[in-house]
Z-matrix of the N, CA and C atoms (Angstrom, degrees):
N
C 1 1.439
C 2 1.532 1 111.17
N 3 1.323 2 116.94 1 -38.67
C 4 1.462 3 120.81 2 176.36
C 5 1.518 4 111.84 3 -59.29
N 6 1.289 5 115.42 4 -39.04
C 7 1.461 6 120.58 5 -178.65
C 8 1.524 7 110.67 6 -62.58
N 9 1.320 8 116.53 7 -40.43
C 10 1.461 9 120.17 8 -179.67
C 11 1.535 10 109.78 9 -65.39
N 12 1.341 11 117.53 10 -44.79
C 13 1.471 12 120.42 11 177.12
C 14 1.524 13 111.77 12 -61.10
N 15 1.330 14 116.70 13 -40.49
C 16 1.468 15 120.86 14 178.86
C 17 1.524 16 110.90 15 -63.11
N 18 1.316 17 117.06 16 -43.83
C 19 1.473 18 121.30 17 -179.54
C 20 1.532 19 110.16 18 -66.16
N 21 1.332 20 117.28 19 -42.46
C 22 1.463 21 120.10 20 178.62
C 23 1.526 22 111.82 21 -64.97
N 24 1.329 23 117.05 22 -38.40
C 25 1.462 24 121.08 23 178.58
C 26 1.520 25 110.95 24 -64.39
N 27 1.319 26 116.87 25 -46.12
C 28 1.461 27 121.21 26 179.27
C 29 1.526 28 110.15 27 -63.13
N 30 1.318 29 118.03 28 -42.20
C 31 1.465 30 121.46 29 179.21
C 32 1.526 31 111.12 30 -63.96
N 33 1.327 32 116.04 31 -40.87
C 34 1.465 33 120.10 32 179.78
C 35 1.530 34 111.18 33 -66.68
N 36 1.304 35 118.01 34 -43.86
C 37 1.464 36 121.52 35 -179.97
C 38 1.515 37 112.01 36 -66.08
N 39 1.313 38 117.57 37 -39.26
C 40 1.467 39 119.21 38 -179.31
C 41 1.522 40 111.39 39 -71.39
N 42 1.320 41 118.19 40 -28.81
C 43 1.466 42 119.92 41 178.71
C 44 1.526 43 111.78 42 -76.05
N 45 1.317 44 118.24 43 -17.27
C 46 1.461 45 121.97 44 -179.48
C 47 1.522 46 112.79 45 -94.85
N 48 1.312 47 118.01 46 8.27
C 49 1.461 48 119.32 47 -179.06
C 50 1.516 49 109.72 48 -68.89
N 51 1.338 50 115.68 49 156.70
C 52 1.460 51 120.88 50 -179.73
C 53 1.520 52 110.34 51 -64.75
N 54 1.308 53 115.27 52 144.89
C 55 1.459 54 120.45 53 177.90
C 56 1.523 55 109.07 54 -70.69
N 57 1.296 56 116.60 55 132.18
C 58 1.469 57 120.08 56 -179.68
C 59 1.524 58 109.27 57 -75.51
N 60 1.335 59 115.45 58 150.99
C 61 1.462 60 119.64 59 179.07
C 62 1.512 61 109.68 60 -74.94
N 63 1.316 62 117.89 61 142.61
C 64 1.461 63 120.06 62 179.03
C 65 1.526 64 111.22 63 -65.75
N 66 1.306 65 115.18 64 149.38
C 67 1.467 66 120.67 65 -179.07
C 68 1.516 67 110.30 66 -63.94
N 69 1.329 68 117.04 67 137.90
C 70 1.456 69 121.84 68 178.51
C 71 1.514 70 113.38 69 86.57
N 72 1.311 71 117.51 70 7.95
C 73 1.452 72 121.22 71 -179.56
C 74 1.529 73 110.02 72 -86.68
N 75 1.339 74 116.18 73 62.43
C 76 1.455 75 120.45 74 179.66
C 77 1.517 76 113.23 75 88.84
N 78 1.308 77 117.86 76 -12.56
C 79 1.461 78 120.34 77 178.59
C 80 1.522 79 109.49 78 -71.47
N 81 1.288 80 116.22 79 142.34
C 82 1.467 81 123.15 80 175.55
C 83 1.526 82 112.96 81 62.85
N 84 1.302 83 119.18 82 28.99
C 85 1.460 84 122.79 83 174.98
C 86 1.519 85 108.26 84 -106.40
N 87 1.351 86 115.50 85 125.09
C 88 1.459 87 120.92 86 -179.41
C 89 1.522 88 108.97 87 -131.82
N 90 1.331 89 115.64 88 152.98
C 91 1.462 90 122.41 89 177.91
C 92 1.522 91 108.28 90 -120.53
N 93 1.330 92 116.33 91 144.44
C 94 1.460 93 120.28 92 179.10
C 95 1.526 94 110.12 93 -152.18
N 96 1.329 95 115.02 94 148.88
C 97 1.461 96 121.07 95 172.85
C 98 1.520 97 107.12 96 -81.84
N 99 1.330 98 116.47 97 130.36
C 100 1.464 99 120.82 98 -178.94
C 101 1.525 100 109.42 99 -121.49
N 102 1.326 101 117.01 100 147.20
C 103 1.465 102 119.88 101 -178.59
C 104 1.530 103 112.79 102 -77.92
N 105 1.327 104 114.73 103 148.08
C 106 1.465 105 121.70 104 176.96
C 107 1.521 106 107.88 105 -82.46
N 108 1.333 107 117.13 106 133.14
C 109 1.468 108 120.81 107 -179.88
C 110 1.520 109 112.28 108 -94.24
N 111 1.350 110 117.35 109 -35.39
C 112 1.467 111 120.94 110 179.00
C 113 1.520 112 108.74 111 -165.92
N 114 1.329 113 115.70 112 164.56
C 115 1.463 114 121.37 113 175.81
C 116 1.521 115 108.56 114 -132.88
N 117 1.323 116 115.33 115 158.70
C 118 1.472 117 120.04 116 177.00
C 119 1.523 118 108.06 117 -150.89
N 120 1.339 119 116.24 118 142.54
C 121 1.457 120 121.73 119 -178.77
C 122 1.522 121 110.24 120 -81.43
N 123 1.335 122 115.07 121 131.42
C 124 1.456 123 121.22 122 176.65
C 125 1.526 124 106.64 123 -133.72
N 126 1.309 125 117.49 124 110.05
C 127 1.474 126 126.17 125 -176.27
C 128 1.527 127 111.48 126 41.71
N 129 1.323 128 119.04 127 -109.70
C 130 1.466 129 120.44 128 -175.16
C 131 1.533 130 113.36 129 -100.07
N 132 1.322 131 117.29 130 15.08
C 133 1.467 132 120.07 131 179.76
C 134 1.534 133 110.15 132 -136.83
N 135 1.306 134 115.05 133 176.55
C 136 1.463 135 121.97 134 178.30
C 137 1.516 136 107.52 135 -118.02
N 138 1.316 137 117.02 136 125.31
C 139 1.456 138 120.99 137 177.13
C 140 1.525 139 107.31 138 -86.21
N 141 1.319 140 115.98 139 121.50
C 142 1.460 141 122.71 140 -175.55
C 143 1.526 142 108.36 141 -106.92
N 144 1.334 143 116.40 142 124.91
C 145 1.467 144 122.19 143 179.43
C 146 1.528 145 109.40 144 -105.63
N 147 1.319 146 115.91 145 141.17
C 148 1.459 147 121.78 146 -179.40
C 149 1.523 148 108.97 147 -152.46
N 150 1.320 149 116.45 148 157.87
C 151 1.460 150 122.18 149 178.36
C 152 1.522 151 109.90 150 -104.82
N 153 1.326 152 115.67 151 137.85
C 154 1.458 153 121.65 152 173.24
C 155 1.528 154 107.93 153 -107.20
N 156 1.324 155 117.21 154 159.73
C 157 1.454 156 121.41 155 -170.04
C 158 1.524 157 115.30 156 -90.78
N 159 1.335 158 118.40 157 3.74
C 160 1.465 159 121.52 158 174.28
C 161 1.521 160 108.78 159 -162.97
N 162 1.321 161 115.42 160 171.24
C 163 1.454 162 120.49 161 -179.91
C 164 1.516 163 113.68 162 -66.64
N 165 1.328 164 118.25 163 -16.27
C 166 1.473 165 122.07 164 178.43
C 167 1.522 166 112.51 165 -81.40
N 168 1.322 167 118.00 166 -11.95
C 169 1.461 168 121.04 167 -175.25
C 170 1.514 169 112.82 168 -75.02
N 171 1.330 170 115.25 169 134.21
C 172 1.460 171 122.94 170 177.57
C 173 1.524 172 108.67 171 -139.15
N 174 1.322 173 116.23 172 165.77
C 175 1.457 174 121.45 173 175.97
C 176 1.526 175 109.37 174 -67.53
N 177 1.347 176 115.99 175 137.06
C 178 1.461 177 120.55 176 175.08
C 179 1.525 178 109.75 177 -110.47
N 180 1.365 179 116.39 178 -61.43
C 181 1.462 180 118.97 179 -179.10
C 182 1.524 181 110.82 180 -164.82
N 183 1.344 182 113.92 181 164.89
C 184 1.459 183 121.52 182 171.47
C 185 1.520 184 107.72 183 -94.53
N 186 1.314 185 115.95 184 140.45
C 187 1.453 186 121.64 185 174.86
C 188 1.520 187 106.64 186 -112.09
N 189 1.343 188 116.67 187 114.42
C 190 1.459 189 123.41 188 -177.67
C 191 1.519 190 109.86 189 -99.80
N 192 1.334 191 114.73 190 140.91
C 193 1.464 192 119.82 191 178.35
C 194 1.522 193 108.43 192 -152.24
N 195 1.321 194 116.30 193 132.04
C 196 1.460 195 120.41 194 175.77
C 197 1.521 196 108.37 195 -90.17
N 198 1.357 197 115.26 196 128.62
C 199 1.461 198 119.91 197 -176.77
C 200 1.518 199 109.86 198 -146.91
N 201 1.313 200 116.81 199 120.80
C 202 1.470 201 123.81 200 174.38
C 203 1.532 202 112.87 201 49.04
N 204 1.307 203 117.43 202 50.87
C 205 1.459 204 121.40 203 176.09
C 206 1.514 205 114.41 204 78.54
N 207 1.313 206 118.39 205 4.00
C 208 1.468 207 121.32 206 178.70
C 209 1.526 208 108.70 207 -123.79
N 210 1.297 209 114.64 208 154.87
C 211 1.462 210 121.80 209 176.35
C 212 1.526 211 106.27 210 -102.10
N 213 1.330 212 117.23 211 110.86
C 214 1.465 213 122.17 212 -175.41
C 215 1.524 214 108.96 213 -94.27
N 216 1.343 215 115.87 214 129.54
C 217 1.459 216 122.23 215 -178.63
C 218 1.530 217 108.56 216 -118.08
N 219 1.323 218 115.37 217 126.39
C 220 1.468 219 121.73 218 178.06
C 221 1.523 220 107.51 219 -121.28
N 222 1.345 221 116.30 220 146.16
C 223 1.457 222 121.21 221 179.95
C 224 1.527 223 109.12 222 -103.25
N 225 1.331 224 114.86 223 130.90
C 226 1.461 225 120.23 224 173.95
C 227 1.517 226 108.05 225 -109.25
N 228 1.338 227 115.94 226 130.02
C 229 1.462 228 121.68 227 178.13
C 230 1.521 229 109.09 228 -106.19
N 231 1.316 230 115.56 229 156.43
C 232 1.457 231 121.59 230 174.90
C 233 1.527 232 107.37 231 -119.80
N 234 1.324 233 115.02 232 138.08
C 235 1.460 234 122.12 233 177.90
C 236 1.520 235 106.96 234 -115.56
N 237 1.335 236 116.13 235 110.44
C 238 1.465 237 121.19 236 -179.61
C 239 1.522 238 108.60 237 -113.20
N 240 1.296 239 115.18 238 123.93
C 241 1.460 240 120.58 239 178.24
C 242 1.511 241 111.37 240 126.24
N 243 1.329 242 115.04 241 147.30
C 244 1.465 243 120.80 242 -178.55
C 245 1.528 244 111.68 243 -90.92
N 246 1.313 245 116.97 244 -28.31
C 247 1.465 246 121.14 245 -179.18
C 248 1.527 247 107.26 246 -120.37
N 249 1.352 248 116.10 247 117.61
C 250 1.462 249 120.82 248 -175.35
C 251 1.526 250 109.82 249 -129.41
N 252 1.317 251 115.50 250 156.96
C 253 1.459 252 119.32 251 174.30
C 254 1.522 253 109.39 252 -71.21
N 255 1.288 254 117.40 253 149.61
C 256 1.460 255 122.75 254 -176.62
C 257 1.528 256 111.00 255 -95.53
N 258 1.304 257 117.13 256 55.75
C 259 1.452 258 121.21 257 175.61
C 260 1.525 259 108.48 258 -118.34
N 261 1.315 260 116.24 259 173.84
C 262 1.458 261 121.30 260 179.99
C 263 1.530 262 107.36 261 -125.59
N 264 1.339 263 116.69 262 78.98
C 265 1.459 264 119.11 263 -176.86
C 266 1.528 265 112.48 264 -76.39
N 267 1.328 266 114.01 265 155.93
C 268 1.467 267 120.13 266 174.89
C 269 1.520 268 107.83 267 -96.52
N 270 1.323 269 115.50 268 128.77
C 271 1.461 270 121.48 269 178.42
C 272 1.526 271 107.97 270 -115.37
N 273 1.315 272 116.81 271 168.80
C 274 1.464 273 120.10 272 178.13
C 275 1.526 274 110.11 273 -143.75
N 276 1.319 275 114.40 274 158.38
C 277 1.461 276 122.03 275 176.29
C 278 1.519 277 107.94 276 -151.28
N 279 1.321 278 116.43 277 151.50
C 280 1.466 279 121.28 278 179.64
C 281 1.516 280 109.85 279 -90.96
N 282 1.332 281 114.71 280 132.87
C 283 1.458 282 121.60 281 179.55
C 284 1.524 283 108.41 282 -116.38
N 285 1.333 284 116.85 283 128.21
C 286 1.466 285 121.79 284 177.65
C 287 1.515 286 108.38 285 -115.90
N 288 1.305 287 115.42 286 126.39
C 289 1.463 288 121.31 287 177.29
C 290 1.510 289 107.62 288 -114.82
N 291 1.328 290 116.70 289 117.87
C 292 1.468 291 121.68 290 -177.89
C 293 1.521 292 109.26 291 -123.26
N 294 1.328 293 117.24 292 90.37
C 295 1.464 294 119.39 293 177.39
C 296 1.523 295 110.56 294 -70.53
N 297 1.324 296 115.47 295 155.78
C 298 1.465 297 120.25 296 -177.71
C 299 1.520 298 113.44 297 -88.51
N 300 1.338 299 117.07 298 -20.31
C 301 1.466 300 121.27 299 -177.81
C 302 1.524 301 110.38 300 -121.74
N 303 1.351 302 117.17 301 150.78
C 304 1.459 303 119.48 302 174.76
C 305 1.528 304 110.19 303 -67.80
N 306 1.323 305 115.16 304 152.78
C 307 1.460 306 120.16 305 178.86
C 308 1.518 307 111.36 306 152.08
N 309 1.317 308 115.32 307 -173.21
C 310 1.463 309 122.23 308 178.15
C 311 1.530 310 108.08 309 -104.08
N 312 1.329 311 115.80 310 127.88
C 313 1.465 312 121.77 311 -177.44
C 314 1.529 313 109.78 312 -120.71
N 315 1.308 314 115.04 313 141.53
C 316 1.467 315 121.52 314 178.16
C 317 1.520 316 108.68 315 -110.64
N 318 1.321 317 116.01 316 116.63
C 319 1.455 318 121.78 317 177.14
C 320 1.523 319 108.30 318 -100.81
N 321 1.313 320 117.29 319 128.94
C 322 1.460 321 122.10 320 178.28
C 323 1.516 322 108.16 321 -117.22
N 324 1.330 323 115.81 322 117.61
C 325 1.455 324 121.94 323 177.72
C 326 1.526 325 108.04 324 -98.33
N 327 1.325 326 117.09 325 125.87
C 328 1.466 327 122.19 326 -176.52
C 329 1.522 328 110.32 327 -68.90
N 330 1.349 329 115.61 328 118.37
C 331 1.454 330 121.88 329 -179.46
C 332 1.517 331 112.27 330 -106.57
N 333 1.308 332 115.73 331 -170.41
C 334 1.466 333 122.26 332 -178.59
C 335 1.513 334 111.32 333 -78.09
N 336 1.309 335 116.67 334 141.63
C 337 1.462 336 124.25 335 173.89
C 338 1.531 337 113.08 336 50.36
N 339 1.312 338 117.36 337 38.70
C 340 1.456 339 121.00 338 177.79
C 341 1.514 340 114.28 339 78.82
N 342 1.313 341 118.20 340 3.16
C 343 1.470 342 122.13 341 177.91
C 344 1.528 343 109.06 342 -85.95
N 345 1.312 344 115.51 343 75.65
C 346 1.453 345 120.64 344 -179.02
C 347 1.519 346 110.48 345 -74.40
N 348 1.323 347 115.55 346 154.07
C 349 1.460 348 122.32 347 178.39
C 350 1.528 349 107.02 348 -107.87
N 351 1.324 350 116.26 349 119.65
C 352 1.464 351 121.16 350 -178.63
C 353 1.517 352 109.70 351 -107.22
N 354 1.300 353 115.38 352 134.29
C 355 1.459 354 122.55 353 -179.64
C 356 1.520 355 108.30 354 -126.53
N 357 1.339 356 117.29 355 134.90
C 358 1.452 357 121.94 356 178.51
C 359 1.523 358 108.43 357 -103.67
N 360 1.341 359 115.33 358 131.22
C 361 1.460 360 120.38 359 179.02
C 362 1.520 361 108.53 360 -123.68
N 363 1.334 362 115.55 361 126.86
C 364 1.471 363 121.95 362 175.90
C 365 1.511 364 109.01 363 -100.53
N 366 1.311 365 116.50 364 121.86
C 367 1.462 366 121.54 365 179.00
C 368 1.512 367 107.99 366 -112.23
N 369 1.331 368 115.63 367 126.44
C 370 1.463 369 120.60 368 -177.04
C 371 1.492 370 111.40 369 -107.54
């Protein structure tokens, strides 16, 4: 009889355990600033190329900041996944800069080791 009570108690306690979170629910997601390797003009936008540090890395967003007469653009990547390939792929994203006033604008894309890429845009 004791054995039956013990088995029922263990079964009851194990059924009341907290529900585990589903896989991929925010676990193993990281964000990082990555350097721009090169840029290229494509119609009305600029294609920005950058390297991520594993196969899980993808483009997340551009971070814009005005500093000392220049518009500084930084790329933020997102790494989703716990197990990733150990390569360093090059990814790209389109960047559109639409100033509100005519003039000459200097865009600075943050590159590796302080080697920033500066682009001049004339808006008429």
